[in-house]
TORSE-121264 format. One record per residue: residue in one letter; residue number from 0; x, y, z of N, C-alpha, C, O in turn. Coordinates in nm, 4 decimals, m for minus. Layout:
# residues N
+------+-----+----------+----------+----------+----------+----------+----------+----------+----------+----------+----------+----------+----------+
: type : seq :      n_X :      n_Y :      n_Z :     ca_X :     ca_Y :     ca_Z :      c_X :      c_Y :      c_Z :      o_X :      o_Y :      o_Z :
+------+-----+----------+----------+----------+----------+----------+----------+----------+----------+----------+----------+----------+----------+
:    a : NUM :        X :        Y :        Z :        X :        Y :        Z :        X :        Y :        Z :        X :        Y :        Z :
...
+------+-----+----------+----------+----------+----------+----------+----------+----------+----------+----------+----------+----------+----------+
This chain:
# residues 87
+------+-----+----------+----------+----------+----------+----------+----------+----------+----------+----------+----------+----------+----------+
: type : seq :      n_X :      n_Y :      n_Z :     ca_X :     ca_Y :     ca_Z :      c_X :      c_Y :      c_Z :      o_X :      o_Y :      o_Z :
+------+-----+----------+----------+----------+----------+----------+----------+----------+----------+----------+----------+----------+----------+
:    x :   0 :  m1.0137 :  m2.4376 :   0.2553 :  m1.0327 :  m2.2991 :   0.3071 :  m0.9146 :  m2.1745 :   0.2292 :  m0.8045 :  m2.1433 :   0.2744 :
:    x :   1 :  m0.9622 :  m2.1361 :   0.1378 :  m0.9282 :  m2.0287 :   0.0348 :  m0.9530 :  m1.8819 :   0.0661 :  m1.0635 :  m1.8298 :   0.0808 :
:    x :   2 :  m0.8389 :  m1.8251 :   0.0740 :  m0.8846 :  m1.6463 :   0.0719 :  m0.9141 :  m1.6214 :  m0.0164 :  m0.8771 :  m1.6809 :  m0.1176 :
:    x :   3 :  m1.0175 :  m1.4925 :  m0.0154 :  m1.1015 :  m1.4175 :  m0.0894 :  m1.0374 :  m1.3492 :  m0.1970 :  m0.9569 :  m1.2679 :  m0.1516 :
:    x :   4 :  m1.0404 :  m1.3499 :  m0.2948 :  m0.9829 :  m1.2533 :  m0.4077 :  m0.9923 :  m1.1269 :  m0.3693 :  m1.1013 :  m1.0846 :  m0.3307 :
:    x :   5 :  m0.8719 :  m1.0387 :  m0.3733 :  m0.8906 :  m0.8957 :  m0.4210 :  m0.7795 :  m0.8801 :  m0.5495 :  m0.7013 :  m0.9609 :  m0.5998 :
:    x :   6 :  m0.8078 :  m0.7491 :  m0.5760 :  m0.7694 :  m0.6898 :  m0.7177 :  m0.6180 :  m0.6408 :  m0.6737 :  m0.6394 :  m0.5482 :  m0.5955 :
:    x :   7 :  m0.4869 :  m0.6569 :  m0.6853 :  m0.3808 :  m0.6328 :  m0.7157 :  m0.3242 :  m0.5957 :  m0.8157 :  m0.3055 :  m0.6640 :  m0.9164 :
:    x :   8 :  m0.2701 :  m0.4108 :  m0.7866 :  m0.2089 :  m0.3887 :  m0.9496 :  m0.0434 :  m0.3511 :  m0.8980 :   0.0272 :  m0.3230 :  m0.8012 :
:    x :   9 :  m0.0461 :  m0.3779 :  m1.0616 :   0.1181 :  m0.3826 :  m1.1216 :   0.1757 :  m0.2709 :  m1.0075 :   0.1007 :  m0.1865 :  m0.9586 :
:    x :  10 :   0.3292 :  m0.2829 :  m0.9694 :   0.3377 :  m0.1675 :  m0.9249 :   0.4922 :  m0.1644 :  m0.9659 :   0.5703 :  m0.2415 :  m1.0216 :
:    x :  11 :   0.4969 :  m0.0339 :  m0.9094 :   0.6742 :   0.0041 :  m0.8972 :   0.7259 :   0.0830 :  m0.7714 :   0.6884 :   0.2001 :  m0.7643 :
:    x :  12 :   0.8105 :   0.0331 :  m0.6666 :   0.8551 :   0.0409 :  m0.5511 :   0.9496 :   0.1828 :  m0.5875 :   1.0430 :   0.1898 :  m0.6674 :
:    x :  13 :   0.8722 :   0.3308 :  m0.4702 :   1.0364 :   0.4327 :  m0.5167 :   1.0307 :   0.4526 :  m0.3664 :   1.1230 :   0.5319 :  m0.3478 :
:    x :  14 :   0.9804 :   0.4289 :  m0.2576 :   1.0062 :   0.4335 :  m0.1431 :   1.1652 :   0.3403 :  m0.0660 :   1.1607 :   0.2295 :  m0.1194 :
:    x :  15 :   1.2370 :   0.3422 :  m0.0113 :   1.3359 :   0.2245 :   0.0260 :   1.2330 :   0.1186 :   0.1086 :   1.1251 :   0.1423 :   0.1629 :
:    x :  16 :   1.3026 :   0.0034 :   0.0974 :   1.2074 :  m0.1214 :   0.1842 :   1.1944 :  m0.0707 :   0.2804 :   1.0756 :  m0.0461 :   0.3016 :
:    x :  17 :   1.3054 :  m0.0170 :   0.4104 :   1.2913 :   0.0457 :   0.5293 :   1.1800 :   0.1085 :   0.5529 :   1.1073 :   0.0768 :   0.6470 :
:    x :  18 :   1.1514 :   0.2110 :   0.4656 :   1.0412 :   0.2907 :   0.4717 :   0.8841 :   0.2459 :   0.4835 :   0.7928 :   0.2742 :   0.5611 :
:    x :  19 :   0.8992 :   0.1521 :   0.3548 :   0.7502 :   0.0694 :   0.3020 :   0.7337 :   0.0073 :   0.4783 :   0.6286 :   0.0278 :   0.5389 :
:    x :  20 :   0.8301 :  m0.0546 :   0.5326 :   0.8216 :  m0.1245 :   0.6465 :   0.7701 :  m0.0498 :   0.7830 :   0.7131 :  m0.0859 :   0.8859 :
:    x :  21 :   0.8152 :   0.0610 :   0.7350 :   0.7978 :   0.1493 :   0.9122 :   0.6389 :   0.1913 :   0.8504 :   0.5439 :   0.1623 :   0.9230 :
:    x :  22 :   0.6131 :   0.2531 :   0.7289 :   0.4704 :   0.2905 :   0.7239 :   0.3822 :   0.1107 :   0.7236 :   0.2726 :   0.1194 :   0.7790 :
:    x :  23 :   0.3965 :   0.0454 :   0.7010 :   0.2727 :  m0.0969 :   0.7206 :   0.2932 :  m0.1038 :   0.8683 :   0.1821 :  m0.0932 :   0.9202 :
:    x :  24 :   0.3731 :  m0.1149 :   0.9459 :   0.3915 :  m0.1058 :   1.0682 :   0.3100 :  m0.0009 :   1.1772 :   0.2756 :  m0.0197 :   1.2939 :
:    x :  25 :   0.2987 :   0.0861 :   1.1112 :   0.2750 :   0.1978 :   1.1846 :   0.1019 :   0.1892 :   1.1466 :   0.0304 :   0.2540 :   1.2231 :
:    x :  26 :   0.0585 :   0.1421 :   1.0764 :  m0.0371 :   0.1392 :   1.0296 :  m0.1175 :  m0.0059 :   1.0732 :  m0.2295 :  m0.0089 :   1.1241 :
:    x :  27 :  m0.0535 :  m0.0967 :   1.0486 :  m0.0866 :  m0.2209 :   1.1703 :  m0.1349 :  m0.1575 :   1.3043 :  m0.2441 :  m0.1608 :   1.3609 :
:    x :  28 :   0.0027 :  m0.0893 :   1.3406 :  m0.0454 :  m0.0197 :   1.5233 :  m0.1920 :   0.0633 :   1.5406 :  m0.2598 :   0.0751 :   1.6426 :
:    x :  29 :  m0.2151 :   0.1127 :   1.4148 :  m0.3178 :   0.2074 :   1.4212 :  m0.4285 :   0.1760 :   1.4272 :  m0.5185 :   0.2433 :   1.4774 :
:    x :  30 :  m0.4433 :   0.0233 :   1.3557 :  m0.5822 :  m0.0432 :   1.3426 :  m0.6231 :  m0.1445 :   1.4322 :  m0.7334 :  m0.1975 :   1.4456 :
:    x :  31 :  m0.4696 :  m0.1707 :   1.5172 :  m0.5214 :  m0.2616 :   1.5960 :  m0.5688 :  m0.1720 :   1.7046 :  m0.6466 :  m0.2189 :   1.7877 :
:    x :  32 :  m0.5255 :  m0.0318 :   1.7140 :  m0.6084 :   0.0511 :   1.8202 :  m0.7009 :   0.1092 :   1.7975 :  m0.7521 :   0.1989 :   1.8646 :
:    x :  33 :  m0.7454 :   0.0500 :   1.6661 :  m0.8918 :   0.1062 :   1.6693 :  m0.8998 :   0.2635 :   1.6008 :  m1.0071 :   0.3126 :   1.5658 :
:    x :  34 :  m0.7865 :   0.3241 :   1.5894 :  m0.7539 :   0.4816 :   1.4825 :  m0.7997 :   0.4661 :   1.3789 :  m0.7078 :   0.4989 :   1.3039 :
:    x :  35 :  m0.9317 :   0.4202 :   1.2826 :  m0.9235 :   0.3822 :   1.1723 :  m0.9447 :   0.5288 :   1.0561 :  m0.9408 :   0.5274 :   0.9331 :
:    x :  36 :  m0.9665 :   0.6416 :   1.1461 :  m0.9889 :   0.7602 :   1.0883 :  m0.8261 :   0.7711 :   1.0689 :  m0.7945 :   0.7518 :   0.9515 :
:    x :  37 :  m0.7096 :   0.7987 :   1.1608 :  m0.5858 :   0.8045 :   1.1685 :  m0.5419 :   0.7000 :   1.0392 :  m0.4673 :   0.7549 :   0.9583 :
:    x :  38 :  m0.5721 :   0.5784 :   1.0127 :  m0.5361 :   0.4751 :   0.9335 :  m0.5605 :   0.5299 :   0.7481 :  m0.4906 :   0.5019 :   0.6508 :
:    x :  39 :  m0.7207 :   0.6375 :   0.7589 :  m0.7442 :   0.6814 :   0.6032 :  m0.6563 :   0.7926 :   0.6183 :  m0.6014 :   0.8122 :   0.5098 :
:    x :  40 :  m0.6178 :   0.8757 :   0.7063 :  m0.6116 :   1.0340 :   0.6753 :  m0.3738 :   0.9747 :   0.6471 :  m0.2862 :   1.0508 :   0.6060 :
:    x :  41 :  m0.3588 :   0.8452 :   0.6845 :  m0.2256 :   0.7999 :   0.6349 :  m0.2013 :   0.7573 :   0.4928 :  m0.1037 :   0.7871 :   0.4240 :
:    x :  42 :  m0.3032 :   0.6838 :   0.4593 :  m0.2989 :   0.6205 :   0.3339 :  m0.3360 :   0.7303 :   0.2368 :  m0.2742 :   0.7239 :   0.1306 :
:    x :  43 :  m0.4281 :   0.8362 :   0.2490 :  m0.4688 :   0.9536 :   0.2299 :  m0.3346 :   1.0229 :   0.1523 :  m0.3143 :   1.0555 :   0.0354 :
:    x :  44 :  m0.2645 :   1.0283 :   0.2591 :  m0.0824 :   1.0898 :   0.1924 :  m0.0003 :   1.0425 :   0.1475 :   0.1030 :   1.1029 :   0.1186 :
:    x :  45 :  m0.0229 :   0.8973 :   0.1234 :   0.0263 :   0.8311 :   0.0251 :   0.0280 :   0.8321 :  m0.0969 :   0.1212 :   0.8243 :  m0.1769 :
:    x :  46 :  m0.1310 :   0.8468 :  m0.1153 :  m0.1678 :   0.8794 :  m0.2440 :  m0.1356 :   1.0452 :  m0.3473 :  m0.1589 :   1.1626 :  m0.3185 :
:    x :  47 :  m0.0830 :   0.9902 :  m0.4531 :  m0.0599 :   1.0745 :  m0.5359 :  m0.1927 :   1.2133 :  m0.5606 :  m0.3101 :   1.2074 :  m0.5971 :
:    x :  48 :  m0.0925 :   1.3431 :  m0.5152 :  m0.2645 :   1.4181 :  m0.5687 :  m0.1661 :   1.5342 :  m0.6849 :  m0.0471 :   1.5247 :  m0.7150 :
:    x :  49 :  m0.2540 :   1.6248 :  m0.7242 :  m0.2588 :   1.7277 :  m0.8202 :  m0.2197 :   1.8366 :  m0.7246 :  m0.2051 :   1.8293 :  m0.6026 :
:    x :  50 :  m0.1959 :   2.0104 :  m0.8612 :  m0.1740 :   2.1049 :  m0.7803 :  m0.2935 :   2.1401 :  m0.6926 :  m0.2634 :   2.2071 :  m0.5938 :
:    x :  51 :  m0.4156 :   2.1115 :  m0.7061 :  m0.5124 :   2.1415 :  m0.6094 :  m0.5741 :   2.0456 :  m0.4702 :  m0.6833 :   2.0417 :  m0.4134 :
:    x :  52 :  m0.4582 :   1.9822 :  m0.4532 :  m0.5018 :   1.8475 :  m0.3726 :  m0.6086 :   1.7531 :  m0.4293 :  m0.6609 :   1.6782 :  m0.3468 :
:    x :  53 :  m0.6360 :   1.7473 :  m0.5151 :  m0.7095 :   1.5867 :  m0.5474 :  m0.6261 :   1.4921 :  m0.5705 :  m0.5034 :   1.5004 :  m0.5762 :
:    x :  54 :  m0.6990 :   1.3922 :  m0.5853 :  m0.5856 :   1.2846 :  m0.6231 :  m0.6274 :   1.2256 :  m0.7379 :  m0.7380 :   1.1909 :  m0.7794 :
:    x :  55 :  m0.4620 :   1.2191 :  m0.8020 :  m0.4472 :   1.2473 :  m0.9637 :  m0.4363 :   1.0726 :  m0.9860 :  m0.3690 :   0.9861 :  m0.9299 :
:    x :  56 :  m0.4948 :   1.0709 :  m1.0497 :  m0.5168 :   0.8873 :  m1.1086 :  m0.4135 :   0.8762 :  m1.2235 :  m0.3652 :   0.7695 :  m1.2612 :
:    x :  57 :  m0.3876 :   0.9871 :  m1.2704 :  m0.2807 :   0.9830 :  m1.4224 :  m0.1441 :   0.9894 :  m1.3601 :  m0.0698 :   1.0142 :  m1.4551 :
:    x :  58 :  m0.0446 :   0.9769 :  m1.2109 :   0.0391 :   1.0154 :  m1.1636 :   0.1095 :   0.8779 :  m1.1659 :   0.0336 :   0.7818 :  m1.1787 :
:    x :  59 :   0.1975 :   0.8606 :  m1.1590 :   0.2498 :   0.7387 :  m1.1451 :   0.2190 :   0.6657 :  m1.0060 :   0.2261 :   0.7262 :  m0.8991 :
:    x :  60 :   0.1914 :   0.5587 :  m1.0142 :   0.1881 :   0.4230 :  m0.9096 :   0.2195 :   0.4903 :  m0.7836 :   0.3338 :   0.5343 :  m0.7955 :
:    x :  61 :   0.1718 :   0.5192 :  m0.6686 :   0.2345 :   0.5260 :  m0.5338 :   0.2627 :   0.4072 :  m0.4222 :   0.2225 :   0.2949 :  m0.4529 :
:    x :  62 :   0.3287 :   0.4239 :  m0.2954 :   0.3705 :   0.2823 :  m0.2439 :   0.2711 :   0.2957 :  m0.1830 :   0.3084 :   0.2690 :  m0.0688 :
:    x :  63 :   0.1072 :   0.3325 :  m0.1746 :   0.0095 :   0.3057 :  m0.1461 :  m0.0376 :   0.1374 :  m0.1743 :  m0.1189 :   0.0708 :  m0.1102 :
:    x :  64 :   0.0340 :   0.1030 :  m0.2776 :   0.0046 :  m0.0867 :  m0.3089 :   0.1001 :  m0.1054 :  m0.2174 :   0.0618 :  m0.1844 :  m0.1311 :
:    x :  65 :   0.2552 :  m0.0484 :  m0.1928 :   0.3461 :  m0.1546 :  m0.0866 :   0.2560 :  m0.1647 :   0.0670 :   0.2649 :  m0.2724 :   0.1260 :
:    x :  66 :   0.2023 :  m0.0953 :   0.1071 :   0.0987 :  m0.0542 :   0.2501 :   0.0315 :  m0.1090 :   0.2351 :  m0.0133 :  m0.1544 :   0.3404 :
:    x :  67 :  m0.0378 :  m0.1573 :   0.1122 :  m0.1460 :  m0.2927 :   0.1086 :  m0.1176 :  m0.4296 :   0.0728 :  m0.2003 :  m0.5207 :   0.0747 :
:    x :  68 :  m0.0063 :  m0.4384 :   0.0429 :   0.0707 :  m0.5547 :   0.0570 :   0.0841 :  m0.6018 :   0.1999 :   0.0195 :  m0.6901 :   0.2562 :
:    x :  69 :   0.1997 :  m0.5105 :   0.2570 :   0.2228 :  m0.5469 :   0.3809 :   0.0966 :  m0.5638 :   0.4298 :   0.0695 :  m0.6815 :   0.4534 :
:    x :  70 :  m0.0072 :  m0.4679 :   0.4573 :  m0.1195 :  m0.5361 :   0.5619 :  m0.1736 :  m0.6130 :   0.5346 :  m0.2778 :  m0.6055 :   0.5996 :
:    x :  71 :  m0.1764 :  m0.7301 :   0.4476 :  m0.1775 :  m0.8490 :   0.3952 :  m0.0969 :  m0.9339 :   0.4036 :  m0.1190 :  m1.0465 :   0.3590 :
:    x :  72 :   0.0128 :  m0.9019 :   0.4609 :   0.1679 :  m0.9586 :   0.5243 :   0.2196 :  m1.0696 :   0.4246 :   0.2648 :  m1.1790 :   0.4584 :
:    x :  73 :   0.2035 :  m1.0174 :   0.2824 :   0.2768 :  m1.0246 :   0.1704 :   0.4179 :  m0.9900 :   0.2341 :   0.4452 :  m0.8938 :   0.3060 :
:    x :  74 :   0.5095 :  m1.1030 :   0.1855 :   0.6394 :  m1.0758 :   0.1864 :   0.7167 :  m1.0235 :   0.0689 :   0.6520 :  m1.0199 :  m0.0357 :
:    x :  75 :   0.8418 :  m0.9818 :   0.0631 :   0.9420 :  m0.9049 :  m0.0542 :   0.8629 :  m1.0401 :  m0.1992 :   0.7792 :  m1.0260 :  m0.2883 :
:    x :  76 :   0.9471 :  m1.1577 :  m0.1517 :   0.9109 :  m1.2601 :  m0.2136 :   0.7686 :  m1.2643 :  m0.2904 :   0.7475 :  m1.2353 :  m0.4081 :
:    x :  77 :   0.6968 :  m1.2984 :  m0.2139 :   0.4947 :  m1.3305 :  m0.2033 :   0.4705 :  m1.1559 :  m0.3312 :   0.3885 :  m1.1415 :  m0.4218 :
:    x :  78 :   0.5788 :  m1.0569 :  m0.2816 :   0.5202 :  m0.9108 :  m0.3746 :   0.5808 :  m0.9901 :  m0.5152 :   0.4987 :  m0.9988 :  m0.6065 :
:    x :  79 :   0.6673 :  m1.0271 :  m0.5313 :   0.7107 :  m1.0484 :  m0.6516 :   0.6260 :  m1.1417 :  m0.7045 :   0.5588 :  m1.0878 :  m0.7924 :
:    x :  80 :   0.5918 :  m1.2860 :  m0.6874 :   0.5203 :  m1.3577 :  m0.7418 :   0.4018 :  m1.2758 :  m0.8250 :   0.3710 :  m1.2705 :  m0.9441 :
:    x :  81 :   0.3435 :  m1.2060 :  m0.6861 :   0.1864 :  m1.1175 :  m0.7712 :   0.2293 :  m1.0392 :  m0.8767 :   0.1648 :  m1.0310 :  m0.9813 :
:    x :  82 :   0.3977 :  m0.9453 :  m0.8451 :   0.4336 :  m0.9038 :  m0.9674 :   0.4197 :  m0.9253 :  m1.1135 :   0.3725 :  m0.8623 :  m1.2082 :
:    x :  83 :   0.4966 :  m1.0717 :  m1.0891 :   0.5566 :  m1.1791 :  m1.2195 :   0.3976 :  m1.2181 :  m1.2794 :   0.3785 :  m1.2369 :  m1.3995 :
:    x :  84 :   0.3284 :  m1.2238 :  m1.2145 :   0.1708 :  m1.3385 :  m1.2221 :   0.0890 :  m1.1662 :  m1.3188 :  m0.0046 :  m1.1790 :  m1.3977 :
:    x :  85 :   0.1373 :  m1.0587 :  m1.2935 :   0.0273 :  m0.9399 :  m1.3121 :   0.1134 :  m0.9049 :  m1.4758 :   0.0459 :  m0.8400 :  m1.5557 :
:    x :  86 :   0.2139 :  m0.9347 :  m1.5074 :   0.3104 :  m0.8493 :  m1.6090 :   0.2598 :  m0.9572 :  m1.7356 :   0.3032 :  m0.9429 :  m1.8499 :
+------+-----+----------+----------+----------+----------+----------+----------+----------+----------+----------+----------+----------+----------+
């Protein structure tokens, strides 16, 4: 049985690993509690915004990717493998 394909873009982590882990654990807990609106709020807070508060698609990639990786359960080694395969 194979896992479904999902897009993963190349990332550059700016937050320390412990902060990324804390965010991922927070989101896992919110998901487990069924607090999906709160999950969206937390994730939205991780996305780069312009001065008007709108999503800034041109900004440097955010740690949102790190959160997604953690939610999929990828280890640092697996993230490195994905990162290498996309470069």
